[in-house]
N, C-alpha and C positions, 0 to 999 in steps of 0.2 A: 398574370395580373388579374385581379378580381375587380369586376366592374359591377356596381349596383344599378338600380333603376331610379335613384334619386335624381331629380331634374330641376334645378333652379329655373325661374321664369325670367324672360327678358322681352321687352317690347321690340318686336322685329318689324314694326310697320314703317320705320324710318330707314331709308337707304337712298343713296344717290350714285349716279354714275360718275366716274372720274372726270374731272373738269368742272365740277360744281364750285360755287364760291367757297372760299375758306370759311368754315363755320357752318355750312349747310350740313344738316343731319346731326348737329351737336345737341346733346342732352345735358342739361345743367344738373349738377350734383353738389353736395356740400363741399366736396374737395376736388373731385375729378369730373371732367367732361369726357364724352366719347364721340368720335366721328366714325361712321361706317361707310366705306368706299368700295365700289365694284369697278374693276377696270384692269388695265395692264400692269404687270409687275414693274415695267420700266417707268411708268408715270408715278407709281408709288415710291420707288427708290429715288426719283428726282425731286420729291417733295422737300421743301426747305422749312426748317423750324423757324417760326416767326422771331423777329428781333426782340420782341417782348413776350417770351413764352409763358404759357400757363400749364398747369397739370392737365394733361389730356391723354387719352388713349386713341390711337388711330387703328381701327380694325379694317384690315384689307382682305378682299376676296378677289382672286385673280379670275379673269374671264377666259384665259387660255394658259396652257402649261408654260412653265419657264424654268430655266436654270439661272440662278442668281449667284454670280461670282463675288468673292470677297474683294475689298477695295484694292488689294495689292496683287491679286492673282493675274498672271498674264492671260490675255485673251485666247492664246492658242492651246489652253488646256481643254477647250471645248471644240468639238467638230461642228463648226458653225454651219457648214453646208448641209450636213445631215439635219441639224436643228431646224433650219429654214425650210427644208423639204418636208419635215414632219409637223410644221406649224408650231414649233417650240421657240419662245422668246429666249434670247440670251441677254441678260442684263447685268449691270454691275451695281452693287450696293455701296454705300459710303462707309460702312463699317467693315471691320476685318474678318478674317476667317476663311474657311473653304467654301466650296460650292454647295448650294442647297437646291433641292428639287421642290418646285411649287406647283400645285394644281388645286382644283376646286374641292377636293375631298381628302387629300392626304395630310393636310396641314391646317391648323388654325394659326393665322399670322396676325399679331398685334405689335404695334410700336408704342412704347411708353415714353412720353415727353416729360422730363423732370427738370424744372428750372434750377439753375445753380444756387438760388437762394433757399431752396427747399431743405427742410431738416433732414431728409433722407440722403442728401448729397454727400458723397465722400470724395475727397481728393485722391485717395488711394484707389487707383483703378483696379488693383488686384482684389479689392473687397467691395467695390462700388455696386455690383449687381447681386450681392448675396441677399439683401433684403427682398429683392424682386423674386429670386429663386424660392425664398421662404413662402412668399405669397403663392407662387405656382404649386408648391408642395401642398399647401393647404387646399388649393383648388382641386388638385388630384384626389385628395382625401374626400372632399365633398362629393366628387364624382364616383366614388367607390373604388378608386385605384389605390391599392394598399402598398405601403413600403416605400413611398417616395422619399428621396434623400437629396439634399442640396450639396453639391460639390463645393467644399470650402478650401480645398488645398490649392496647390499651384496648378498652372496650366499643364495638362497632360497630353502629350503628343504621341501619335502612333505612326506606323508606316504610311497610312493614307490620310492623316489629318491635315497635311498641307494642301491636299486636293479636295477633300470632302469634309464639310463642317462637322457632321455628326460622328466622325471618326475620332475626334478629340474631345477633351473636357476642359472647360474654363470655369473659374470660380463663379458661382451663382447658378450654373446650369443644374438641371434636375435629372436624377437617375432613378430608375425602378429596377430592382433586381440586377443592379450593376450595368444597366443599359440606359443610354441617354434618351430621354423622352422630351425634354424641353431644352432647346438651344437658345442662347442669348448672346448677341453681339452688341456693341455700342459704338456710337460716335459722339464725341464730346466737343463742345465749343465753350467759349467763355460764359455764354448765357444759359446753356442747357445741355443735358445728356439725352440722346435718343437711343433707347434700348430696343433692339429689334428681337422679338421673341417668336419662335416657331415651336408649336406643340404638335407632335406627331400623332396622327390618328392611325396611319399605317406606315410601315417602314419596308419599302421594296427597293433595295439599292439598285436593282436592275434598271429602274426607270432613269436614274441619274447616270449610272455608268454607261448606259447605251449612248449617251451624248458626250462622254469624255473622250479626249484624244489619247486613248491608250490602245496598245496593240491587242490583237485578238487573243494572243497567248496570255496576256496579263489580265484580261477582262474577267475570266472565270475565277481565278484566285482572289482578285480584288472583291468581287461580289461575295465570295465565301467569307472573307474577313469582315466585310462591312455588315453582313447579316447578323454578326454577333455583337455589334457595338451599340445598337439602338433598337428601339421598339415603339410601337404605337399603342394607343389606349383604346382603339376600336372606334366604331361608328357613332360616337356621341356627337350630336349636332354642335356646330360651332356656336350657335346662339346660346346653347346651354353652357358651354365652356366660358364664353365671354361674360355671361350673366354672373357666374360664380367668381370669375376674376375681378369684375367690377365690385362685387359685394365685399370681397376681401380688401381691395384697394381702399374703398370708402370707409372701411371699418378700422383702418390703421392710421 
């Protein structure tokens, strides 16, 4: 991947700890607002979309590492005892898919709240995230990452995708050189869709596999397979990523 030195600007002076009033840290824009939160992955996944939703981006920064399970994954896919001993949260998100590793530097995590009345809304779940993937592809281009492509085909599963999110491909997710860089999952209600987006800065499957309940003999081969399915864009600040993301959202 080729990364240039272009850096969009963002006002990073606003930030609040998890637990602030709804709307704290919100910036007004012509179309989209943004809230930046710092805290635990558990509290972020527990957030509820308001009954009368508006277009908003929730930008989350975790204050400790976490393994986030998909909504239907059994709890026993993780070695909870080891995670607790190492200070790693084990949380469950409300959207589907496999497990995701979260920490302060590996991932930029944003949730996009889209009201059901929005012109971007599609009833077809198999196509509903493609517009968002196109925005992420444009963001990557702005950041100097060449060759980003939105996956528009059917869900693609692999040997490890039921366990690890980045091992599979869903419509709307973004690939570079055939490797997933942006993962997107979603939860829909009658009033809104909550798209949960994770952009990789680094991809080190060892970090996640260390806490999965797999045998020692399976661990090495799994890490080898996972090393080939995803990639990170490097140490571009999340503030820069979010600035570019908001610019493209507000331009559409």
